[in-house]
N, C-alpha and C positions, 0 to 999 in steps of 0.2 A: 321774544320767548319762541311760541308756536309759528312762527313763519320761520325761524332761522333753524327748531330742529324738525319742521316739513322739506327743507332746504336739503339737511343733511340727509334725512332718508332718501330723498332723491336721488341724492348725489349717490350714495351706496349701491341700491339699484342699477344706478345707468353704469359704476364698477365693473357690475358683475356680468353683466350684458357680453354673452360669447358669440362673434360670427362666424359663423365655420356655414359650407352649402347648405347644411340642415336649416339652421338659421334656430337656435334655444336660446330661452332664459334663465338665469339659475336665480330663483327668488328670494328674497332677505332669508329666508325659514333656510332654505336648505342651504347659503352661502354661511351660514352662523355655526350649521353641523359641520360644514366641511373646515372650519379657523378652529372652531374647539379643539385641544386635544386631550380632555377629559370627560369620557360618556355623560358622566353625572352632568354636565355645562350645556352639555349637547341638549338632552331631555330637558333640563330649566330654560334653556332658550326657545326650545321648539314650544312649550308650556307658557312663555313671554315674562319670563322673570328671570333675574339674574342668579348665581349661587353663591352662597352665605361662604363666609369665612369656614363654617366645621365641615362646609360641604366638600370646600377646595381642598383641607386637610384633610380630609379623608381618602380624597385621591389620592392626593401625593404618597399616604402613606403606603397605597394598594399599589403606587409605581414602583417605590424603592425597594422591597423585594424582587420583583422581575429586574429590573437595572444588577444587581446582587446577584444574582442567581446567570445573567447573562454574561457574566465575566469567568464562569467558571468555564473547564474544559469538556468539550462534547467532543464524541466520538460517531462518525459515520461509514457506512461502507456501501460497494457499489454490489455486484452481483456474481462477482467472480470469487468471491471468498468470505461466504458471509458466515460458516459456523467458526473461521478462526476470528473474524472482528467480535463474535457472542463472547468468541473466549479471553480475548482481550480486555472489552469492558466487563468479563468478571471480573475480570484480575485486579482490573485498575479500581471498581467500583462506581461505577456508572454504565447507567444504560444505553445502549446504542440508540443512536438519534435519529430523531421520526421525520421520513421521507417517503417520497413518493416514487418509485424508479418503475417507468413503464416503456411500450413500446408501439408506435402507432401501425398500422399494415403491412406498409411499406421496410417497415425495419427502423424507422428514426427513434431516437430514443427521446423519452420527455423526462426529466427529474423536476422534483419538485421540493421544498422542504415544508417541514409539518410543524417546525417550532421556530423561533425568533433565535438567529446567531446572531445578532447583532454587535460589535465588542468582543463576542467569545471568540477563546483559542481551540480550532476547528482541529481535528486529526482525521484526514480521512482514507481509511484501508481499501487498497485495491488492487491485488497483483495482478498484472497485464500478462496473464495466461491464454490458454487457448481458451476460446478463440481472441488471438490476441488482439486485431484490429477494433473487436467488437467494444473490450473491455477498456483497450485505452479510446476508443472517442467518448464513454460513460464517465470515464476521469475527467475529462477533459469537461463536459458537460456538466460535473456536479460540480466540479472546482470552479467554471462560471456562474454558476448557481450561488455559491458561496459567496462568490465574490462581490455579486450584485444587491444579496443581502447583508451587504457590510460585516463580515465578519473580521475579527479584529485579526488576526492570523491563521495562514491554510499551512498546515504543514501537511502532505504527500506520504503517505504510508506504503509503501510497495515493496513487500517481502519477496516479489519475482520480479524484474525489470526485463519486460520483455525488449526484443532489438539490440539487447547490448551483446549480442555475439560480434557486429558488425561494427566495429570500435573504430578501425581503421582502413584506409585503403590497402587493400592485400592484392589486389589485382587492379587493373587497366578501369579505368569507368565504373566505377562500382558506387554505392554512397554509402555515406559512415552515418545509420541510422540511430544509432545512439547518440548522437550530437542531435539530429533533429527532432527525437523524442523530449532530450533536456531542451531544447528551445521551446517545445511544444507546451510542456508542462510548466516552462515561467511564465510562458504570455498568456496561459488560460489562469496564473492568479498563484498560483503554488508561490509561499512565500518561504516553506522549509521543506526537506525532502528525508525521506529515512528509508535506507534500503538494508539488504541480506544477504551478503556474497555475491558480490556484483564480479561479474563475469569478469572484467579486469577493473583492476583499484584506479586507474587514469580516468576512468567515466569520471569518478567526482568532478576533474577539471573540466568537467562537461556545461558544468553547470552553474550560473553564474548567483546562486544561491549559498545560504549553508543546508550544507549535506554531513548528514550523518550516516554512517557503514559501521552497519552490523556483519557480526559473522554468527553462525549457528553451530562452529567448533565448540565454544562449553556446553553445550546440549550434547553434542556427540560426544565429543572427552569423555562428559562425567556418566552414559551409556557405556563405552565400552572400558572404563576404568572399571565399573561393577562385574562388567563379566569377564576380568582378569581372564584374558588369551593367553595360553601359554607361548614363547617364543615368538611373539608379535613382530612384523613390520610395517612402517608405515609404507606404500608406494604409492607414486602420483603418474597418472597414466599419462600424463607430456609433461612436457620443460617447462610449458605458462602455470600448469601448476604448482612448482616446487616450492615456492614459498607457504603457499597452505599448508602443504603437505607436512613441511620442516616445524613449523608454527604445531601440528598436531603432535608429530614426532616430538617435540621440546617438549609438551604437557604431559605428553605422558612417557616422555624417558624410554624413549625406543628408536633404534635404527632406518636408516628412509634409504628407497630403492627410487628409481627412474624407471621407466619404461618411454620407449623413445619409439613416435608413430612418425608417420606423415598423410597429411590429409590430400586424399587424391579427389576429392570432389566434397559437393557437401553434404553433412552425412554421412561420407563415405571416408574412413581410414584403414593405414595398413600398418601395423606394429611390427617394427624393425628389430630391435632386441633390448634386454631387461638390461638395468644400471644397476647393478649392487647385487649381496648375496642372500637368496631365497632360498638356498634348496635347505630340506628340512623344517624350514618353520612356516609359522601360518601368516598369510598375508592379508593388510585390510587396504583395498585401492581407494583412496578419498577424491571425491569429484567436486564442481558445485553443482553442476546438473548431468541427469539422466536423458539424454531428449530419445533418439532409437536404441542407446544401449550395443549399437553397435563394437565400439570403443570398450565400452566394459569390460562385454562379453571375450573380446577378442582380447584385452587385458588378462582378465584371469586364464585364459588358455595357455598365455605364454609364459603366465606365472609358474602353473602345475607341468608344465613340461619343461621348465628350467628346474624344478622338485622340489615346489610348492609344496605343504600337506593340505593346507585349508586356504582357500580363499573368499573373506568379506569383503562389502564395499558400503561405502556410506557416501551419500550425497545431501545438497541441502534442498536443491529443488526438483522433485520427481515429474519433470514434464509428460515424457513415457508417453513419446507419441509415435504414431507408424506401428514397426512387429515390437515395440521394446518390452510391453506383456510377454508376449509369447516366448523372445529374447532368453529374457530372464527364468521366465518359471521352465524351458529347455535346459537352462545351463548351468553346468559346472559350482556355480556358484553356491555357498553355504547362508547365506542370508545381504541382505540392501538395506540399508538403513537408512531412509530420506525423514523428511521434517514437512511438516504441513505447511509451507509456504503457498503450494498449490495445492488443489483438492486432488486426493485419488479418483479415478474412474473406477464405474465398481469393476470390470474386468481387473483390476488392479488388486481390490480389495479381495478377492476372491484367491489368489498368488500366496501361500503359504509362507513364500522366502522377503516377499515385504511389509515392512515392520515404519508405522512411521511413528516419530515424535513429535511430539508440541515445541512450537516455539514460540506461545501468547503468553508465556511468563516473560523472557526475553522484552519479546516487544512492549509488554503494556509496562516494565521497567523502564524500557528506553521513553516511552511517551511519557511516563511519569519525571523523568530528568530533564525530558525538554520542555516541559510546562512548567515547570520547579527552576528552571534554570540553572539544573544542579549539573555536575559531571558525568556524562556518557561513556566515558573513555572507561570508565570502570568495570561496567560490565563487560570488557572482554577478559576480567581476570574470574 
C-alpha cells in the first residue's frame, strides 16, 4: 500500500511540471492551491489536512449570496457623462458599478472592472459626444472588458449616438459611418442597445441586435405644457424633422409649420421660406441636435421676419460646437431648452437663454423595463 501511495504522489508531481524556456516546477502544495475553488480548502491543504464537511458547507454558504447578487442589474459608465449615469442609478436604486478608467501617457485607454459581473445584466452608459472618437473607443474597450468578464448581457445605453448624421450616401464616395459604428458596437460585445432621439429612425436597421429607441419628447412636452404659452405653433426646421414635430404638435394639440432649408456644405445651411402661418404667433422650433446653431438662428430670424411674436427652441442633444454658444447668446431667441444627454460646457452654463432638462428618469424607467422584460413602448406616452 505504501509503495502504491508513493507512486501516486510521484505521478502527481510529474503532472505539474511545466516545460517553458525558463523551466519551473509547480510543487504539490502550489498545485493544490490552484485546483481548490474554496479558500478554506486551500488553507487546509497547505497545512497537510483535508477540509471537513462543516468547513465545506460553510464555504458553500458564503458563495451562495454572491451567486444571487451576480444576477442583479449593474450599471457602469464611461467618462463622457458620469453625472447622468449617477442620476440614472439614483432613480433605479443601484450603485454605479466600480471600475477604473485610465489613460497611458500616449492616450491609450486602460479599463478595469473592480467587481464581479459574471452572469450579470449590465448596462453601460456612454454618450459618444465630443471628443467623439475618444468616447467611442472607451465604449468599445469597456464592452470588451465586460464580455471577457463573462457578463450575462451587455446593453449599451447611448443617449447621444455620434456619427448618426452620416446615415446614407448623399454624395459620391462617402462613408456611411452610422452603419460602421453599429457594426463596431455589435462586434465589441453589445447584446442590446438603447438610444435617445436618433438623427434618423432607420439607423435602428443598421443593428443586428435588439434596439430600443426612446424620444425625449415626453420630457419636453411636459415642460411646455406647464409653460402654457399663448398662440403656440410648433416649427420643424427642415423636412427631415417633420415627423418629430408632428408628434410633438399632436401631443399639445397645436398647429405645425415647416421651414424649407437647403444644406450648402457641412454645418452650412440656407433658409428658403416658411411653410405655414406664423404671423402673430409664438413659435417653438423643435430639433434633435443643436450643433453650430447656424440653422437654429437662421430659422428663428426667418420666423420673426414672417411676423412671429416670439421664438422658443428645444432640442434633445446640445452638441453646441464651434460658435454655437455665442450665436445663441446673441440671437433673438427667447429660450433654448435642451436635455442632459450631453453635458453642457462651462461657457454654455453661463448663458441664461439655455435651460437643461434631465432625462435620467426616462432612461431609468427604460433600463428597468429592459431588465424586467416588460414593455418599453409605454414610455412613449
